C-alpha positions as CSV (number, residue, x, y, z in Angstrom):
1,M,-6.4,24.8,22.4
2,T,-4.7,22.4,24.8
3,G,-1.9,20.1,23.9
4,T,-4.1,17.1,24.2
5,N,-6.7,18.5,21.8
6,L,-4.0,19.5,19.3
7,N,-2.5,16.0,19.4
8,E,-5.9,14.5,18.8
9,L,-6.5,16.9,15.9
10,I,-3.1,15.9,14.3
11,K,-3.9,12.2,14.7
12,S,-7.3,12.6,13.2
13,S,-6.0,14.6,10.2
14,R,-3.2,12.1,9.7
15,S,-5.5,9.0,9.7
16,M,-8.0,10.8,7.5
17,W,-5.5,10.8,4.7
18,W,-6.1,7.0,4.5
19,R,-9.8,6.9,5.1
20,D,-11.0,7.6,1.5
21,G,-9.5,4.5,0.0
22,I,-7.7,6.3,-2.9
23,A,-4.3,5.2,-1.8
24,E,-5.4,1.5,-1.7
25,F,-7.1,1.8,-5.1
26,M,-4.0,3.3,-6.7
27,T,-1.9,0.6,-4.9
28,G,-4.1,-2.0,-6.6
29,V,-3.6,-0.4,-10.0
30,V,0.2,-0.4,-9.5
31,L,0.2,-4.1,-8.4
32,I,-1.9,-5.1,-11.4
33,L,0.4,-3.2,-13.8
34,S,3.4,-4.7,-12.0
35,G,1.9,-8.2,-12.3
36,G,1.5,-7.7,-16.0
37,I,5.0,-6.5,-16.4
38,Q,6.4,-9.4,-14.4
39,F,4.4,-11.8,-16.6
40,L,6.0,-10.3,-19.7
41,L,9.4,-10.4,-18.1
42,S,8.9,-14.2,-17.3
43,S,8.4,-14.8,-21.1
44,P,11.2,-14.9,-23.6
45,L,12.0,-11.4,-24.6
46,R,14.9,-9.5,-26.2
47,P,17.2,-7.9,-23.6
48,A,16.2,-4.4,-24.8
49,Y,12.5,-5.1,-24.2
50,R,13.3,-6.4,-20.8
51,Y,15.1,-3.2,-19.8
52,I,12.2,-1.1,-21.1
53,L,9.8,-3.1,-19.0
54,V,11.9,-2.8,-15.8
55,V,12.1,1.0,-16.4
56,A,8.4,1.1,-17.0
57,Q,7.7,-0.7,-13.7
58,I,10.0,1.7,-11.8
59,L,8.2,4.7,-13.3
60,V,4.8,3.3,-12.4
61,I,5.9,2.9,-8.8
62,A,7.6,6.3,-8.7
63,V,4.6,8.2,-10.2
64,S,1.9,6.5,-8.1
65,P,2.3,8.8,-5.0
66,Y,1.9,11.9,-7.2
67,A,-1.1,10.3,-8.8
68,I,-2.7,9.7,-5.4
69,R,-2.1,13.3,-4.3
70,W,-3.4,14.7,-7.6
71,I,-6.7,12.7,-7.2
72,K,-7.1,13.6,-3.6
73,N,-6.6,17.3,-4.3
74,R,-9.3,17.2,-6.9
75,L,-11.9,14.9,-5.3
76,V,-11.4,14.7,-1.5
77,V,-9.8,18.0,-0.3
78,P,-12.5,20.3,-1.8
79,I,-15.1,18.3,0.0
80,T,-13.5,17.5,3.4
81,G,-10.7,20.1,3.7
82,Y,-8.4,17.3,5.0
83,F,-4.8,17.2,3.8
84,K,-1.7,15.2,4.7
85,P,0.1,16.8,7.6
86,Q,3.7,17.5,7.1
87,K,4.7,17.1,10.7
88,Q,4.4,14.1,13.0
89,D,3.3,14.3,16.5
90,R,6.1,13.8,19.0
91,G,6.3,12.3,22.5
92,T,6.0,8.7,23.7
93,S,3.4,7.6,21.1
94,G,5.5,9.0,18.3
95,A,8.6,7.3,19.6
96,I,6.8,4.0,19.8
97,R,5.6,4.2,16.2
98,Y,9.1,5.1,15.0
99,T,10.6,2.2,16.9
100,I,8.0,-0.2,15.4
101,S,8.8,1.3,12.0
102,I,12.5,0.6,12.4
103,V,11.8,-3.0,13.5
104,L,9.4,-3.6,10.6
105,F,11.9,-2.3,8.0
106,I,14.6,-4.5,9.4
107,L,12.3,-7.5,8.9
108,L,11.5,-6.2,5.5
109,A,15.2,-6.0,4.5
110,L,15.7,-9.5,5.9
111,A,12.8,-10.8,3.8
112,I,14.1,-9.3,0.6
113,F,17.9,-9.8,0.9
114,I,18.4,-13.1,2.7
115,D,19.3,-15.9,0.2
116,N,17.3,-19.0,-0.2
117,I,13.9,-17.3,0.5
118,P,11.3,-18.3,-2.1
119,P,10.1,-15.2,-4.1
120,W,6.5,-15.9,-3.1
121,L,7.5,-15.7,0.6
122,S,9.3,-12.4,0.0
123,I,6.2,-10.9,-1.6
124,S,4.0,-12.2,1.2
125,A,6.4,-10.8,3.8
126,F,6.8,-7.5,2.0
127,S,3.0,-6.9,1.8
128,L,2.5,-7.8,5.4
129,I,5.3,-5.7,6.7
130,I,4.6,-2.6,4.6
131,L,0.8,-2.6,5.4
132,L,1.5,-3.3,9.1
133,W,3.9,-0.4,9.2
134,V,1.4,2.0,7.5
135,G,-1.5,0.8,9.6
136,I,0.3,1.2,12.9
137,F,2.2,4.3,12.0
138,W,-0.9,6.1,10.7
139,N,-3.4,4.6,13.1
140,V,-5.5,2.9,10.4
141,N,-6.5,-0.6,11.6
142,R,-8.1,-1.4,8.2
143,L,-4.6,-1.5,6.6
144,I,-3.4,-4.1,9.1
145,F,-6.3,-6.4,8.1
146,E,-5.4,-5.8,4.4
147,G,-1.8,-6.6,5.1
148,I,-2.8,-10.0,6.6
149,L,-5.1,-10.6,3.6
150,L,-2.5,-9.8,1.0
151,A,0.1,-11.9,2.8
152,A,-2.1,-14.9,2.3
153,V,-2.3,-14.5,-1.5
154,S,1.1,-15.8,-2.5
155,P,1.0,-18.9,-0.3
156,A,-2.5,-19.7,-1.6
157,V,-1.3,-19.4,-5.2
158,V,1.6,-21.8,-4.5
159,L,-0.7,-24.3,-2.8
160,I,-3.0,-24.2,-5.7
161,G,-0.1,-25.3,-7.9
162,N,0.9,-22.1,-9.7
163,A,4.4,-21.8,-8.4
164,T,6.0,-21.1,-11.8
165,N,4.0,-17.9,-12.4
166,C,3.5,-17.2,-8.7
167,I,4.8,-13.6,-8.8
168,P,2.7,-12.2,-11.6
169,I,-0.4,-14.1,-10.5
170,S,0.0,-13.0,-6.9
171,L,0.6,-9.4,-7.8
172,T,-2.5,-9.3,-10.1
173,I,-4.7,-10.9,-7.4
174,M,-3.3,-8.6,-4.7
175,G,-4.0,-5.7,-7.0
176,A,-7.5,-6.7,-7.7
177,I,-8.1,-7.1,-3.9
178,M,-6.7,-3.6,-3.2
179,M,-8.7,-2.0,-6.0
180,T,-11.9,-3.6,-4.8
181,L,-11.3,-2.6,-1.2
182,G,-10.2,0.8,-2.1
183,G,-13.1,1.4,-4.4
184,V,-15.6,0.2,-1.7
185,V,-14.0,2.5,0.9
186,F,-14.0,5.4,-1.4
187,Y,-17.6,5.0,-2.4
188,K,-18.7,4.8,1.3
189,F,-16.4,7.8,2.2
190,M,-17.8,10.0,-0.6
191,R,-21.4,9.1,0.1
192,E,-21.0,9.8,3.8
193,H,-19.5,13.2,3.2
194,R,-22.1,14.2,0.5
195,E,-24.9,13.2,2.9
196,N,-23.3,15.5,5.6
197,E,-23.1,18.5,3.3
């Protein structure tokens, strides 16, 4: 097998990890749960309950990658045989993606840590930058579109007049969008592979 064919195989396997929609669906679940937790945090609660909710949110986010892998290993891998490659391809294309990644994460840090940035703008920038990074790094154009779509949610919520509860509302809407898109992609993905069996 030539080097070119091997690189193409690595790229195909890497992007296939995102083609079933499970990661997007689980991201939607996490966003909806986070939105609910943020809504509870915005209401008057005893300090102890607030700490419990913060810990719960951290656990939800931390467990989600393992949940994605668990679902994939039981639903997708037995059908397709695809798995997440552990090694990245190297060379010029890999260097370009890593450079873009560094730039995007610098922008992400600026969006989060610079003072006087409205929370809704931080959420919008965070969604856009993360999905742009994943879409470019993993060669999945659909994720770039989703990043642009999610980035528009928070400004839309503010324009409608829900600035007070912007964060929980935005997270919930973003989660619903991701769950819907992920569910549609997963349905199409599984139907296509079952028809090819």
